[in-house]
C-alpha positions as CSV (number, residue, x, y, z in Angstrom):
1,M,4.9,6.5,-4.5
2,W,8.0,4.3,-4.6
3,D,9.6,6.1,-7.6
4,N,8.7,9.7,-7.1
5,A,10.0,11.9,-9.9
6,A,10.9,14.8,-7.6
7,P,14.8,15.0,-7.6
8,G,16.2,12.9,-4.8
9,W,12.9,11.4,-3.7
10,S,12.8,8.1,-5.5
11,W,13.0,5.3,-2.9
12,M,13.7,2.8,-5.6
13,D,16.8,4.8,-6.6
14,M,18.0,5.0,-2.9
15,L,17.6,1.2,-2.5
16,A,19.4,0.5,-5.7
17,R,22.3,2.8,-4.7
18,D,22.6,0.6,-1.6
19,G,23.2,-2.4,-3.8
20,L,19.7,-3.9,-4.0
21,H,18.0,-5.1,-7.2
22,V,14.7,-3.3,-7.0
23,F,11.5,-4.0,-9.0
24,A,8.2,-2.2,-8.6
25,V,4.9,-3.8,-9.8
26,D,2.0,-1.9,-11.3
27,L,-0.8,-4.1,-10.1
28,R,-3.9,-4.4,-12.2
29,G,-5.8,-1.1,-12.3
30,Y,-2.8,0.9,-11.3
31,G,0.0,2.8,-13.0
32,R,0.8,1.5,-16.5
33,S,-1.0,-1.8,-16.1
34,G,-3.4,-1.1,-18.9
35,R,-5.8,0.6,-16.5
36,G,-7.8,2.3,-19.3
37,A,-8.7,-0.9,-21.1
38,V,-9.3,-2.8,-17.9
39,A,-11.5,-0.1,-16.3
40,G,-13.7,-0.2,-19.4
41,Q,-14.4,-3.9,-18.8
42,A,-14.8,-3.8,-15.1
43,T,-17.7,-1.4,-14.5
44,D,-20.3,-4.0,-13.5
45,G,-18.3,-6.4,-11.4
46,G,-18.1,-4.6,-8.1
47,P,-14.9,-3.2,-6.5
48,Y,-12.0,-3.9,-8.8
49,A,-8.6,-5.3,-7.8
50,R,-9.1,-7.0,-4.4
51,A,-6.0,-8.2,-2.6
52,R,-7.0,-11.8,-3.3
53,E,-7.3,-11.1,-7.0
54,V,-3.9,-9.4,-7.4
55,Q,-2.1,-12.4,-5.8
56,Q,-1.6,-13.7,-9.4
57,D,0.1,-10.4,-10.3
58,V,2.6,-10.8,-7.5
59,A,3.2,-14.5,-8.5
60,D,3.8,-13.4,-12.1
61,A,6.2,-10.6,-11.1
62,L,8.2,-13.0,-8.8
63,A,8.5,-15.6,-11.6
64,F,9.9,-12.9,-13.9
65,I,12.3,-11.5,-11.3
66,R,13.6,-15.0,-10.3
67,E,14.1,-15.9,-13.9
68,R,15.8,-12.5,-14.7
69,T,18.1,-12.6,-11.6
70,G,18.5,-16.3,-10.9
71,A,17.5,-15.6,-7.3
72,G,15.9,-18.5,-5.5
73,Q,13.9,-16.2,-3.2
74,V,12.8,-12.5,-3.4
75,D,12.3,-9.9,-0.7
76,L,8.7,-8.5,-0.7
77,L,8.0,-4.9,0.4
78,G,4.4,-3.8,0.6
79,G,2.9,-0.6,2.0
80,S,-0.6,0.2,3.3
81,W,-3.0,-1.8,1.1
82,G,0.1,-3.4,-0.4
83,S,0.9,-4.8,3.0
84,L,-2.3,-6.9,2.8
85,I,-1.2,-8.2,-0.6
86,C,2.3,-9.1,0.5
87,G,1.2,-10.5,3.9
88,M,-1.3,-12.7,2.1
89,F,1.4,-13.9,-0.3
90,A,3.9,-14.6,2.4
91,A,1.2,-16.6,4.3
92,G,0.1,-18.5,1.2
93,A,1.1,-21.5,-0.9
94,M,4.1,-19.8,-2.5
95,A,5.6,-18.5,0.7
96,D,8.8,-20.4,0.1
97,Q,9.6,-17.8,-2.6
98,V,9.8,-15.0,0.0
99,R,13.3,-14.4,1.6
100,R,12.3,-11.5,3.8
101,L,9.1,-9.5,4.2
102,V,8.8,-5.8,4.9
103,L,5.3,-4.4,5.7
104,Y,5.3,-0.6,5.7
105,A,2.3,1.2,7.3
106,P,0.7,-2.3,7.6
107,L,-3.0,-3.1,8.0
108,Y,-4.4,-6.3,9.5
109,C,-7.4,-6.4,11.9
110,A,-8.6,-3.2,13.6
111,P,-12.3,-3.6,14.5
112,G,-13.9,-0.3,15.5
113,E,-11.2,1.8,13.8
114,G,-11.2,3.4,10.4
115,E,-14.7,4.8,10.6
116,G,-14.3,6.8,7.4
117,W,-13.0,3.8,5.4
118,R,-15.9,1.6,6.6
119,R,-18.4,4.3,5.8
120,A,-17.0,4.7,2.3
121,A,-17.7,1.0,1.4
122,A,-20.6,0.1,3.7
123,D,-24.1,-0.8,2.5
124,P,-26.4,2.0,3.6
125,A,-29.1,-0.6,4.4
126,D,-26.7,-2.9,6.3
127,P,-23.5,-1.2,7.6
128,A,-22.0,-4.6,8.5
129,R,-21.5,-5.5,4.8
130,I,-20.0,-4.0,1.7
131,D,-22.3,-2.0,-0.4
132,P,-23.4,-4.2,-3.4
133,A,-23.6,-1.1,-5.5
134,L,-19.9,-0.1,-4.8
135,A,-18.4,0.7,-8.2
136,A,-15.2,-0.7,-9.7
137,H,-13.3,2.6,-9.5
138,R,-13.6,6.0,-8.0
139,Q,-12.1,9.3,-9.2
140,V,-9.5,11.1,-7.1
141,S,-9.1,14.8,-7.6
142,E,-6.1,16.9,-6.4
143,A,-8.2,18.4,-3.6
144,A,-9.3,14.9,-2.4
145,F,-5.7,13.5,-2.6
146,R,-4.3,16.5,-0.7
147,A,-7.0,16.2,1.9
148,R,-6.4,12.5,2.4
149,W,-2.7,13.1,2.9
150,D,-3.1,16.2,5.1
151,E,-5.4,14.4,7.5
152,E,-2.5,12.3,8.6
153,L,-0.4,15.3,9.5
154,P,-0.6,17.9,12.3
155,A,-3.1,20.6,11.5
156,G,-1.5,23.4,9.6
157,N,1.9,21.7,9.4
158,A,1.7,19.9,6.1
159,Q,4.4,22.0,4.4
160,A,6.8,21.4,7.2
161,W,6.4,17.6,6.9
162,R,5.9,17.2,3.2
163,P,7.7,19.1,0.4
164,E,5.2,20.5,-2.1
165,A,7.3,19.3,-5.0
166,V,6.9,15.7,-3.9
167,F,3.1,16.0,-3.7
168,R,3.1,17.8,-7.1
169,A,5.3,15.1,-8.8
170,L,3.2,12.3,-7.4
171,F,-0.2,13.7,-8.4
172,D,1.0,14.7,-11.8
173,E,2.3,11.2,-12.5
174,C,-1.0,9.7,-11.4
175,L,-2.8,12.0,-13.9
176,A,-0.3,11.1,-16.7
177,E,-0.8,7.4,-16.1
178,D,-4.6,7.7,-16.5
179,P,-5.1,10.0,-19.5
180,D,-8.5,8.6,-20.4
181,C,-10.0,9.6,-17.0
182,V,-12.4,12.5,-17.2
183,G,-12.8,14.2,-13.9
184,V,-15.9,16.1,-12.7
185,G,-15.0,19.7,-12.5
186,A,-11.2,19.1,-12.0
187,P,-8.5,16.8,-13.2
188,A,-8.6,13.4,-11.6
189,F,-7.4,9.8,-11.9
190,R,-9.1,6.5,-11.3
191,A,-8.3,4.4,-8.3
192,P,-9.7,0.8,-8.0
193,N,-12.2,0.4,-5.2
194,G,-10.9,-3.1,-4.3
195,T,-8.8,-1.2,-1.7
196,L,-11.9,0.3,-0.1
197,A,-13.5,-3.2,0.1
198,D,-10.4,-4.7,1.6
199,L,-10.1,-2.0,4.2
200,F,-13.7,-2.4,5.1
201,E,-12.9,-6.0,6.1
202,V,-9.8,-4.9,8.1
203,Y,-11.7,-2.3,10.1
204,S,-14.6,-4.7,10.5
205,G,-12.3,-7.1,12.3
206,R,-12.0,-9.6,9.6
207,P,-8.3,-10.2,8.6
208,L,-7.7,-11.2,5.0
209,Y,-5.0,-13.7,5.9
210,D,-3.6,-15.8,8.7
211,A,-0.5,-14.0,10.1
212,G,0.4,-17.1,12.0
213,A,1.3,-18.7,8.6
214,I,4.1,-16.1,8.0
215,R,7.5,-17.7,8.6
216,A,9.9,-15.4,6.6
217,P,11.8,-12.9,8.7
218,T,9.5,-9.9,8.9
219,L,9.9,-6.1,9.5
220,L,6.8,-4.0,10.4
221,I,7.4,-0.3,10.1
222,R,5.1,2.7,10.6
223,A,5.2,6.4,11.5
224,D,3.9,7.6,14.8
225,H,1.2,9.9,13.4
226,D,-0.2,7.3,11.1
227,R,-4.0,7.2,11.7
228,T,-4.6,4.5,9.1
229,S,-2.0,2.0,10.2
230,T,-2.5,2.2,13.9
231,R,0.0,1.2,16.6
232,G,-2.5,-1.2,18.2
233,D,-3.3,-3.0,14.9
234,V,0.4,-3.3,14.0
235,L,1.5,-4.6,17.4
236,G,-1.4,-7.1,17.2
237,L,-0.1,-8.2,13.8
238,F,3.4,-8.4,15.2
239,D,2.2,-10.8,18.0
240,R,0.4,-13.0,15.5
241,I,3.3,-13.4,13.0
242,A,4.9,-16.8,13.6
243,A,8.3,-15.9,12.0
244,P,11.2,-16.6,14.5
245,V,12.8,-13.3,13.3
246,K,10.6,-10.3,13.4
247,Q,11.1,-6.6,14.1
248,Y,8.9,-3.6,14.8
249,V,10.1,0.0,14.0
250,E,8.3,3.2,14.5
251,I,9.4,6.5,12.9
252,G,8.8,9.8,14.6
253,D,7.1,12.8,13.1
254,G,5.6,11.0,10.1
255,G,2.2,10.1,8.7
256,H,0.8,7.3,6.6
257,F,2.8,8.5,3.5
258,V,6.0,9.0,5.4
259,I,8.1,7.5,2.5
260,A,7.2,10.7,0.7
261,E,7.8,13.0,3.7
262,R,10.8,14.6,5.3
263,R,11.3,11.6,7.7
264,M,11.5,9.1,4.9
265,T,15.3,8.6,5.5
266,G,14.5,6.9,8.8
267,V,12.3,4.4,6.9
268,H,15.0,3.9,4.3
269,A,17.7,3.3,6.9
270,A,15.6,0.7,8.9
271,V,14.5,-1.2,5.8
272,T,18.0,-1.3,4.2
273,A,19.5,-2.5,7.5
274,F,16.9,-5.3,7.7
275,L,17.3,-6.5,4.2
276,Q,21.1,-6.5,4.3
277,R,21.6,-8.1,7.7
């Protein structure tokens, strides 16, 4: 998502051209993190790669970056489920390593919302808890991926908001990074179900971290058509964050994946301005 192969659509490249040192982390179970070997070992342990589990991945990445660059602190940027990971880190024991925090399409505590997300992870016998039979991973086909994205956009208007080449490049890269996945009836890649379990908690009104512990300057940014990161949830998070410097920005005519849509330049401009101020 951050380094889309479609020409001109890599947000990492855009940030680097603005003079920032940019690193992206393939968390466990994602990208080139050794997903095939890990997935084979994680079939019986419930949802794989919960936000609390990948905190060590973030700590390891920051240790590498600080050693590589000599920086005392690092800016953290997390989107969607990644906002939970980065928010948790910035509120935790190693928060002093965070210079600035950017949470894109953030999630925090939205009881009564996200019915589809809650249903995907709920125990059929007790909808108030996570299904104990929820597998480590799920398979994501092209049709499922497209439908997930399109539900965030105005009906029948997906092509006007999202270039097809961007979608194609993103899905093809996901397939290439998981060559051992065997889809059912169509090409697919594996996605860890830790995300589903964490979103179940968010939409059940159980925040995964204390936003009042965040002291680093923080930017919250979302798009106006985002049905996953809702305005009410984000403004509630904004109010709870204790940082003396905090900012909320909303981008018009975008969905949950706005950084891969035609309005991504607005996100880029706001984030760059915040990090360079």
